[in-house]
N, C-alpha and C positions, 0 to 999 in steps of 0.2 A: 733940574731934571729934565726939562726941555731939550738942553745941551746934550746930555748923555742920551736922550732917545735919538737925538741927529745923529750923532756919532755912530751909534750903534745901527741905524738904518742906513748911512752911508756906507759904512765897512760891510755890509750884508749885500751891497749892489755888486754888480760887476758886469764887464762887457762881454765875458765868456761864460758859457754855461759849464757845470762842474759835470754833468752827464749822468747816467743812470750807476748807482752804486748797490751792488749786493753784498750783503754780509759774509756770506759763504763763497759765491764766486761771481764774478763781473767778468764778462766778454761781450762788447759791444762797439759799433762804428758810428760816429756822429758826424754831421758837418760842423765845421769851423768857420769858413770864409767861401766867399765867392767873387770873382771879379767879371768884368764885361767880355775878357778875353776869350777867344773861341776854344771849345774843349780840345786841347791836346791828347797826344798819343802817347806820350813820355809820362812815366810815373817814378816818383822819388820818394823813399822813405827815411826815417830817421827816428831811433827809439832811446828812451831811458827807462832804466827798471830802479827797483829798491826790494832790498831784502830786508823783512820784519820793521820796515821802517826805520833801521839804524843806518844802512848803507845805501845810498844810491849812487847811479852812475850812468853815464852815456850822455849824448848830444842830441836831443829830441828837437832841436832848433828848426824852424821853417826853412832857415837859410841852408842848413845841413842836408836837409831831405831835397831841396831844389838842387843843390851841387851834385849829390849823390845820383839824381834821375837826368842830370844835364840839361834843367829845365830853367829858362831865361824869361819867360811868359807865363806866369801861374793863372790858371784858368779855376780852380778849387783846392780845397782841403779839407781833408777827414780825419779825425783822431780816433785811434783803434785804442781801448782801454781794457786792460786783464788784469785780474787779480784773484788769488786763491787763499781764502781766509787773512789776506793780509800779511801772509807770510811772503808772498812773492807778487809784486805788482808791477806793470809797465804801461808805458805810455807810448803810442808811435804815431807821428804825423806823417800823414799819405798826402803828397803834392801832386797834383796833375797839372800838365801844361805843356808847352812847347819851348 
């Protein structure tokens, strides 16, 4: 019993937050990470999306976002979440830096 409780507790922990989730609509931006680098003027984005939870597509990797913005020194990262009734959902990572 104790082993099961430990496994469940461990499975429910995470290094990243899930964010706000609305049953009908979700549209928020939240911080993901920050570094000690100076706030840069460049911004890069990368996005992935899902339709009906059946098909998902895109590259929302931080590396892709940095590359898209020409960023080599990341200052911080935000995540934008969007969903309408779970029919269409997307995650977009926004990377800031130089």
